[in-house]
Rosetta silent file (secondary structure, phi, psi, omega in degrees, C-alpha in Angstrom):
SEQUENCE: XXXXXXXXXXXXXXXXXXXXXXXXXXXXXXXXXXXXXXXXXXXXXXXXXXXXXXXXXXXXXXXXXXXXXXXXXXXXXXXXXXXXXXXXXXXXXXXXXXXXXXXXXXXXXXXXXXXXXXXXXXXXXXXXXXXXXXXXXXXXXXXXXXXXXXXXXXXXXXXXXXXXXXXXXXXXXXXXXXXXXXXXXXXXXXXXXXXXXXXXXXXXXXXXXXXXXXXXXXXXXXXXXX
SCORE:     score description
SCORE:     0.000 S_00000001
   1 L     0.000  142.404 -177.632  -81.349 -124.957   -3.426 S_00000001
   2 L   -66.941  133.498  177.138  -84.752 -126.634   -3.153 S_00000001
   3 L   -77.028  166.097 -171.393  -87.384 -125.246   -5.505 S_00000001
   4 H   -63.565  -38.868 -178.761  -90.711 -124.061   -4.115 S_00000001
   5 H   -66.073  -41.228  176.469  -92.772 -127.036   -5.331 S_00000001
   6 H   -64.984  -38.017  179.267  -90.372 -129.543   -3.748 S_00000001
   7 H   -63.533  -42.232  178.195  -90.385 -127.493   -0.570 S_00000001
   8 H   -59.407  -37.642 -179.519  -94.176 -127.579   -0.463 S_00000001
   9 H   -60.460  -42.036  179.409  -94.023 -131.364   -0.766 S_00000001
  10 H   -65.772  -34.704 -179.768  -91.935 -131.665    2.389 S_00000001
  11 H   -69.080  -42.837 -178.649  -94.400 -129.427    4.223 S_00000001
  12 H   -59.548  -40.585 -175.584  -97.454 -131.418    3.117 S_00000001
  13 H   -89.645   -4.395  179.061  -95.953 -134.675    4.362 S_00000001
  14 L    51.319   42.424 -176.253  -94.502 -133.210    7.570 S_00000001
  15 L   -86.933   65.789 -179.564  -91.346 -135.242    6.967 S_00000001
  16 L  -112.368   16.914  173.710  -89.281 -133.618    9.683 S_00000001
  17 E  -100.077  105.306 -170.423  -88.520 -136.815   11.628 S_00000001
  18 E   -98.915  128.217 -176.400  -84.939 -137.581   10.583 S_00000001
  19 E  -104.161  127.621  177.257  -83.497 -141.092   10.924 S_00000001
  20 E  -117.546   93.446 -171.133  -79.761 -141.656   11.354 S_00000001
  21 L   -62.099  -36.089 -179.867  -79.301 -145.460   11.123 S_00000001
  22 L   -67.632  -37.613  178.441  -75.633 -145.610   12.124 S_00000001
  23 L   -81.389  -14.117 -177.714  -76.314 -143.583   15.250 S_00000001
  24 L    58.568   51.519 -178.351  -79.576 -145.497   15.815 S_00000001
  25 E  -144.511  147.654  170.013  -81.504 -142.323   16.485 S_00000001
  26 E  -120.186  126.045  176.724  -84.478 -140.415   15.099 S_00000001
  27 E  -105.463  121.167  177.809  -84.595 -136.683   15.691 S_00000001
  28 E   -89.678  101.681 -172.337  -88.033 -135.077   15.481 S_00000001
  29 L   -79.750  116.357  174.453  -87.162 -131.627   14.180 S_00000001
  30 L   -98.640  111.486  179.759  -89.435 -128.847   15.453 S_00000001
  31 L   -55.108  134.072 -179.706  -88.962 -125.731   13.275 S_00000001
  32 L    85.176   10.714 -177.492  -87.964 -122.741   15.388 S_00000001
  33 L  -129.729   34.312  178.310  -86.646 -124.890   18.241 S_00000001
  34 L    78.484   11.855 -174.021  -82.970 -125.329   17.425 S_00000001
  35 H   -67.575  -33.980 -178.333  -83.660 -128.240   15.103 S_00000001
  36 H   -64.527  -40.856  178.135  -81.423 -127.139   12.227 S_00000001
  37 H   -61.434  -46.940 -176.903  -78.368 -127.105   14.477 S_00000001
  38 H   -68.224  -41.235  178.900  -79.118 -130.568   15.854 S_00000001
  39 H   -60.920  -43.263  179.171  -79.945 -132.055   12.434 S_00000001
  40 H   -64.124  -44.345  179.723  -76.685 -130.726   11.029 S_00000001
  41 H   -61.470  -45.746  179.829  -74.716 -132.008   14.025 S_00000001
  42 H   -65.792  -38.679  176.957  -76.234 -135.509   13.777 S_00000001
  43 H   -60.010  -42.010 -179.845  -75.616 -135.544   10.018 S_00000001
  44 H   -63.903  -43.243 -179.877  -71.978 -134.698   10.669 S_00000001
  45 H   -72.648  -35.912  179.729  -71.578 -137.504   13.225 S_00000001
  46 H   -61.215  -40.574 -175.413  -73.534 -140.005   11.103 S_00000001
  47 L  -103.125    7.028  177.360  -71.215 -139.511    8.131 S_00000001
  48 L    53.987   50.419 -177.877  -68.052 -138.850   10.155 S_00000001
  49 L  -104.807  152.967  170.686  -67.542 -135.444    8.548 S_00000001
  50 L   -80.585  172.568  179.027  -65.593 -132.417    9.695 S_00000001
  51 H   -60.701  -43.800  179.873  -67.323 -129.055   10.006 S_00000001
  52 H   -66.084  -39.315  178.699  -65.956 -127.908    6.629 S_00000001
  53 H   -66.651  -36.964  178.671  -66.945 -131.174    4.954 S_00000001
  54 H   -64.395  -44.395  178.752  -70.440 -130.886    6.431 S_00000001
  55 H   -60.732  -42.224  179.764  -70.833 -127.349    5.073 S_00000001
  56 H   -65.692  -43.141 -179.879  -69.687 -128.479    1.631 S_00000001
  57 H   -64.045  -38.391  179.905  -72.002 -131.490    1.693 S_00000001
  58 H   -63.330  -31.108 -177.560  -74.957 -129.317    2.723 S_00000001
  59 H   -71.431  -25.350 -177.523  -74.458 -127.109   -0.323 S_00000001
  60 H  -102.589   -1.207  178.990  -74.924 -130.003   -2.767 S_00000001
  61 L  -117.735  164.489  169.630  -77.805 -131.688   -0.927 S_00000001
  62 L  -134.929  177.942 -172.265  -81.293 -130.589    0.057 S_00000001
  63 H   -67.882  -17.200  178.570  -83.771 -131.825    2.614 S_00000001
  64 H   -74.539  -25.833 -175.999  -85.442 -134.158    0.159 S_00000001
  65 H  -117.190  -18.279 -172.346  -82.246 -136.199   -0.248 S_00000001
  66 H   -72.012  -40.397 -174.336  -80.090 -135.359    2.762 S_00000001
  67 L  -115.611  153.591  168.161  -82.074 -137.176    5.445 S_00000001
  68 E   -86.524  120.608 -172.964  -84.016 -140.398    5.782 S_00000001
  69 E  -106.114  136.271 -176.728  -87.454 -139.174    6.780 S_00000001
  70 L  -119.942  130.624  176.818  -89.919 -141.106    8.928 S_00000001
  71 L   -70.452  149.091 -179.395  -93.628 -140.346    9.266 S_00000001
  72 H   -61.149  -28.391  179.389  -94.915 -139.819   12.784 S_00000001
  73 H   -68.815  -17.454 -177.699  -97.338 -142.719   12.202 S_00000001
  74 H  -105.443    0.669 -176.560  -94.341 -145.068   11.797 S_00000001
  75 H   -59.069  -34.999 -176.955  -92.242 -143.949   14.759 S_00000001
  76 H   -63.454  -29.088  179.167  -93.502 -146.797   16.938 S_00000001
  77 H   -63.548  -43.955 -179.585  -91.989 -149.336   14.512 S_00000001
  78 H   -73.754  -35.324  177.377  -88.520 -147.899   15.044 S_00000001
  79 H   -61.098  -41.252  178.490  -89.095 -147.462   18.761 S_00000001
  80 H   -65.591  -21.915  179.024  -89.871 -151.191   19.027 S_00000001
  81 L   -90.065    4.699  177.630  -86.532 -151.863   17.290 S_00000001
  82 L    86.392   13.065  177.204  -84.652 -149.962   19.980 S_00000001
  83 L   -76.887  131.303 -179.697  -84.074 -146.771   17.984 S_00000001
  84 E   -78.868  127.940 -176.742  -83.743 -143.767   20.284 S_00000001
  85 E  -120.433  126.796 -178.891  -86.268 -141.034   19.408 S_00000001
  86 E  -145.485  167.624  178.690  -85.986 -137.513   20.767 S_00000001
  87 E  -156.879  168.816  170.996  -86.971 -133.923   20.143 S_00000001
  88 E  -122.363  139.483  175.441  -86.723 -130.405   21.547 S_00000001
  89 E  -122.124  164.424 -172.392  -89.725 -128.152   22.137 S_00000001
  90 L  -141.353  150.348  173.643  -89.905 -124.458   22.867 S_00000001
  91 L   -54.187  128.406 -174.090  -92.247 -121.962   24.466 S_00000001
  92 H   -56.464  -35.212 -179.672  -94.615 -120.980   21.612 S_00000001
  93 H   -66.671  -48.191  177.162  -94.108 -117.240   22.071 S_00000001
  94 H   -60.893  -40.299  179.921  -90.327 -117.572   21.915 S_00000001
  95 H   -64.046  -45.201 -179.743  -90.685 -119.980   18.993 S_00000001
  96 H   -67.646  -33.561  175.402  -92.912 -117.634   16.987 S_00000001
  97 H   -63.524  -41.925  178.840  -90.554 -114.714   17.630 S_00000001
  98 H   -63.926  -45.449  179.812  -87.690 -116.806   16.268 S_00000001
  99 H   -66.405  -35.186  177.654  -89.683 -117.844   13.198 S_00000001
 100 H   -62.648  -43.276 -179.912  -90.794 -114.253   12.635 S_00000001
 101 H   -62.138  -44.324  178.547  -87.172 -113.050   12.593 S_00000001
 102 H   -66.124  -42.645 -179.822  -86.216 -115.704   10.075 S_00000001
 103 H   -58.072  -45.088 -175.246  -89.386 -115.045    8.070 S_00000001
 104 H   -76.136  -37.526 -171.371  -88.691 -111.318    7.904 S_00000001
 105 H   -92.113  -28.168 -168.825  -84.925 -111.388    7.348 S_00000001
 106 H  -110.084  -34.207 -166.480  -84.275 -114.452    5.204 S_00000001
 107 L   -85.075  140.904  174.273  -87.182 -115.517    3.038 S_00000001
 108 L   -69.741  158.608 -174.347  -87.890 -114.268   -0.503 S_00000001
 109 H   -56.964  -42.046 -178.354  -91.276 -112.644   -1.136 S_00000001
 110 H   -58.660  -43.062 -179.320  -92.690 -115.615   -3.081 S_00000001
 111 H   -70.597  -36.013  176.864  -92.019 -117.968   -0.208 S_00000001
 112 H   -60.345  -45.004 -178.155  -93.428 -115.501    2.329 S_00000001
 113 H   -64.576  -39.581  179.829  -96.673 -115.279    0.372 S_00000001
 114 H   -71.053  -41.686 -175.548  -97.007 -119.040    0.098 S_00000001
 115 H   -66.323  -45.084 -169.500  -96.111 -119.741    3.705 S_00000001
 116 H  -132.229   -2.965  177.484  -98.308 -117.207    5.430 S_00000001
 117 L    54.639   43.062  175.564 -100.257 -115.246    2.799 S_00000001
 118 L   -77.815  129.487  179.133  -99.148 -111.885    4.184 S_00000001
 119 L   -60.090  151.847 -178.070 -100.425 -109.040    1.972 S_00000001
 120 L   -68.027  -30.051 -174.926  -97.753 -107.104    0.093 S_00000001
 121 L   -81.991  145.243  172.837  -98.867 -103.752    1.512 S_00000001
 122 L    97.514  160.213 -179.162  -97.813 -102.547    4.929 S_00000001
 123 L   -72.266  152.399  179.714  -94.852 -103.073    7.284 S_00000001
 124 L   -87.856   68.403 -179.714  -93.785 -106.569    8.316 S_00000001
 125 L   -82.600  162.105  178.119  -94.531 -106.093   12.013 S_00000001
 126 H   -65.119  -37.092  177.649  -94.823 -108.914   14.521 S_00000001
 127 H   -59.311  -44.939 -179.571  -98.480 -107.986   15.099 S_00000001
 128 H   -66.349  -39.621  176.896  -99.215 -108.382   11.392 S_00000001
 129 H   -59.048  -48.612 -178.865  -97.303 -111.657   11.328 S_00000001
 130 H   -65.706  -42.114 -179.888  -99.352 -113.032   14.245 S_00000001
 131 H   -59.736  -41.606  177.130 -102.645 -111.814   12.782 S_00000001
 132 H   -69.349  -37.125  178.557 -101.912 -113.677    9.529 S_00000001
 133 H   -60.293  -43.823 -177.687 -100.734 -116.693   11.509 S_00000001
 134 H   -64.212  -27.816 -179.154 -104.013 -116.891   13.429 S_00000001
 135 H   -75.985  -13.762 -178.875 -105.959 -116.977   10.146 S_00000001
 136 L   -68.164  140.952  178.039 -104.196 -120.168    9.051 S_00000001
 137 L   -90.152  170.438  177.728 -106.316 -123.302    9.197 S_00000001
 138 L   -65.687  -15.653 -179.673 -105.215 -126.710   10.479 S_00000001
 139 L   -91.824    3.788  177.573 -104.911 -127.747    6.824 S_00000001
 140 L   -59.129  135.577 -173.960 -102.204 -125.191    6.090 S_00000001
 141 L   -76.340  -14.219 -174.310  -99.321 -126.992    4.390 S_00000001
 142 L   -84.555  118.549 -175.491  -96.523 -125.145    6.170 S_00000001
 143 H   -65.033  -22.319 -176.508  -95.105 -127.202    9.012 S_00000001
 144 H   -64.673  -25.556 -176.035  -93.744 -124.111   10.769 S_00000001
 145 H   -98.323   -2.608  178.383  -97.196 -123.039   11.956 S_00000001
 146 L   -77.248  143.731 -179.738  -98.323 -126.476   13.203 S_00000001
 147 L   -65.100  147.868  178.907  -98.288 -126.961   16.969 S_00000001
 148 H   -61.987  -35.924  178.251  -95.354 -128.920   18.362 S_00000001
 149 H   -58.921  -45.345 -177.119  -97.816 -131.230   20.106 S_00000001
 150 H   -70.031  -32.347  178.360  -99.448 -132.173   16.804 S_00000001
 151 H   -71.710  -29.423 -175.277  -96.098 -132.744   15.098 S_00000001
 152 H   -91.175  -23.052 -171.032  -94.890 -135.024   17.881 S_00000001
 153 E  -107.582  158.317  174.460  -98.001 -137.066   18.607 S_00000001
 154 E  -136.023  123.187 -174.420 -100.078 -139.665   16.782 S_00000001
 155 L    54.242   36.698  176.558 -103.627 -140.349   17.946 S_00000001
 156 L    79.562    2.161 -177.156 -102.843 -138.187   20.958 S_00000001
 157 E  -112.332  139.310  176.528  -99.865 -140.315   22.039 S_00000001
 158 E   -88.055  137.866 -177.350  -96.213 -139.292   22.176 S_00000001
 159 L  -106.649   -4.091 -171.837  -93.704 -141.756   20.707 S_00000001
 160 L   -80.083  144.502  173.193  -90.468 -140.054   21.769 S_00000001
 161 L   -73.762  -31.120 -179.353  -88.072 -141.482   24.358 S_00000001
 162 E  -148.980  133.927  172.556  -87.096 -137.979   25.356 S_00000001
 163 E  -124.180  110.547 -178.568  -88.518 -134.505   24.729 S_00000001
 164 E   -95.913  179.142  179.722  -86.193 -131.779   25.936 S_00000001
 165 E  -109.867  131.948  175.801  -86.549 -128.027   26.231 S_00000001
 166 H   -57.041  -33.525 -178.185  -84.900 -125.560   23.880 S_00000001
 167 H   -61.913  -17.881  176.964  -84.498 -123.285   26.884 S_00000001
 168 H  -116.988   47.059 -167.756  -81.889 -125.777   28.195 S_00000001
 169 H   -55.666  -53.310 -176.098  -80.245 -126.206   24.794 S_00000001
 170 H   -64.046  -38.816  176.805  -76.642 -126.911   25.781 S_00000001
 171 H   -61.049  -41.717 -179.058  -77.715 -129.310   28.527 S_00000001
 172 H   -66.945  -38.056  177.489  -79.892 -131.192   26.032 S_00000001
 173 H   -63.917  -44.538  178.509  -77.030 -131.417   23.517 S_00000001
 174 H   -60.989  -38.582 -179.902  -74.714 -132.794   26.190 S_00000001
 175 H   -64.790  -47.066 -178.434  -77.399 -135.311   27.146 S_00000001
 176 H   -67.900  -34.808  176.383  -77.917 -136.618   23.596 S_00000001
 177 H   -63.947  -37.348  177.828  -74.147 -136.834   23.058 S_00000001
 178 H   -67.440  -41.258  179.747  -73.916 -138.928   26.212 S_00000001
 179 H   -65.058  -44.162 -176.096  -76.755 -141.209   25.066 S_00000001
 180 H   -86.862  -10.799 -178.774  -75.283 -141.665   21.577 S_00000001
 181 L    58.903   51.600  177.463  -71.669 -141.688   22.803 S_00000001
 182 L  -125.089  163.844 -178.212  -70.516 -139.099   20.267 S_00000001
 183 L   -68.712  140.105  179.632  -68.303 -136.031   20.484 S_00000001
 184 L   -71.483  135.921  179.495  -69.932 -132.806   21.668 S_00000001
 185 L   -80.096  167.755  171.050  -70.212 -130.154   18.899 S_00000001
 186 L   -78.553  140.476 -175.747  -69.132 -126.536   19.157 S_00000001
 187 L   -91.299   94.654  178.507  -72.100 -124.363   20.092 S_00000001
 188 L  -129.744   81.769 -178.422  -72.440 -121.847   17.289 S_00000001
 189 L   -95.697  143.351  177.250  -76.138 -121.167   16.808 S_00000001
 190 L   -76.367  134.546  179.853  -77.474 -118.421   14.560 S_00000001
 191 L  -136.978  123.314 -177.929  -79.382 -115.757   16.462 S_00000001
 192 L   -99.660    9.017 -170.901  -81.163 -112.853   14.811 S_00000001
 193 L   -61.921  -25.959 -178.294  -82.377 -111.209   18.024 S_00000001
 194 L   -91.345   -3.912 -172.832  -79.986 -108.260   17.679 S_00000001
 195 L   -85.737  -27.103 -178.545  -80.780 -107.601   14.041 S_00000001
 196 L  -141.298  148.190  173.859  -84.259 -106.131   14.377 S_00000001
 197 L   -89.702  137.631 -176.679  -86.351 -104.392   17.011 S_00000001
 198 L  -124.636  125.406  173.390  -89.705 -106.048   17.664 S_00000001
 199 L   -89.532  117.153 -177.115  -92.752 -104.450   19.214 S_00000001
 200 L  -107.827  110.402 -178.450  -94.594 -107.189   21.097 S_00000001
 201 L   -89.964  146.173  178.061  -98.185 -106.284   21.958 S_00000001
 202 H   -54.995  -35.323 -179.093 -100.154 -108.059   24.718 S_00000001
 203 H   -65.868  -34.482  177.737 -102.885 -108.945   22.212 S_00000001
 204 H   -67.981  -40.735  177.791 -100.339 -110.780   20.035 S_00000001
 205 H   -60.321  -44.792 -178.611  -99.116 -112.762   23.038 S_00000001
 206 H   -65.615  -37.759  178.601 -102.664 -113.767   23.920 S_00000001
 207 H   -64.373  -40.594  177.813 -103.405 -114.874   20.352 S_00000001
 208 H   -65.592  -42.328  179.419 -100.332 -117.119   20.342 S_00000001
 209 H   -60.707  -40.358 -179.770 -101.296 -118.588   23.705 S_00000001
 210 H   -69.602  -44.580 -177.299 -104.777 -119.410   22.414 S_00000001
 211 H   -65.925  -38.329 -174.684 -103.630 -120.896   19.119 S_00000001
 212 L  -108.197   39.161 -178.930 -100.935 -123.062   20.695 S_00000001
 213 H   -61.672  -31.899  179.190 -102.750 -124.089   23.866 S_00000001
 214 H   -67.369  -30.882  176.642 -101.863 -127.739   23.229 S_00000001
 215 H   -67.192  -37.663  178.615  -98.186 -126.827   23.280 S_00000001
 216 H   -68.976  -33.796  174.429  -98.606 -125.265   26.709 S_00000001
 217 H   -65.088  -39.133  177.938 -100.335 -128.433   27.891 S_00000001
 218 H   -64.684  -44.471  179.571  -97.362 -130.419   26.540 S_00000001
 219 H   -62.867  -37.868  177.572  -94.859 -128.154   28.322 S_00000001
 220 H   -66.207  -40.479  178.502  -96.826 -128.541   31.562 S_00000001
 221 H   -61.606  -44.640 -179.707  -96.844 -132.331   31.127 S_00000001
 222 H   -66.464  -36.522  178.624  -93.065 -132.369   30.610 S_00000001
 223 H   -66.855  -42.107  179.359  -92.565 -130.116   33.621 S_00000001
 224 H   -68.282  -29.023 -177.658  -94.688 -132.331   35.855 S_00000001
 225 H   -71.878  -27.969 -176.461  -92.868 -135.401   34.567 S_00000001
 226 L   -71.032    0.000    0.000  -89.452 -134.106   35.684 S_00000001
C-alpha cells in the first residue's frame, strides 16, 4: 500500500492522466467520477489480464508504478500523435457525496486529517465535510477537491477528444470500448449509498455550487455541444 508521503506526491503533481500505449489512449481520471473502475478496466485490457490476474497485480503495484502518468500540460503532444484522450465528469454535488462516503467509510484518521483538515471532535456529517471543503484553498495538495474543469484544462483550453458524463456511465463504457475495439467489461462498481444515511442541507448544496461553478459551466458547455 502506498505510504502517505508518496501519496501526497501524486496529489501535488496531479498525475491522474493515465497513458496506455498499447491501447493508444489516455484516460483523465477524475476522482469521484467512476475513474477507478475505468482505470482498472483499461489496465486489464492493456496487459491482457483476466479479472483475477488484475486483482492480483493491483495488490503488488501502487499508483506511482502502475500507470504511465502524463501532465495536463503535455496532453497536446500525445493528441498530435493521434492518441485518443477522454474523461468522465460528474455533477459536483453527486461527486462530493460520493467522495464524502468514501472519506467517511474507508480512510484512516491520519489521511482524513491531511486531506481535509477535519477536526477530531464532532460527528462526521456531510455539512461538516462541506464546511471544511470550502475552507480549502486552490493550493491544497489533494486532487479530490480540485474542480474537474481545472484538472482537465490547461490555460483554459480542453485537450480531450471526448468528455463523457458519469450519469451515463454504461453508455460511456460501451462507447470507449467501441472506439478502442476492446471487449466490454462486467459492470461491477462499488457503491456506498446504502451504507450510511446522509442529511443534505440546502446551505451545503449552495456552497458546493459556488465552489465548483466552473464545473457547472463545463457541464453546460458539454450539454450545448451535444
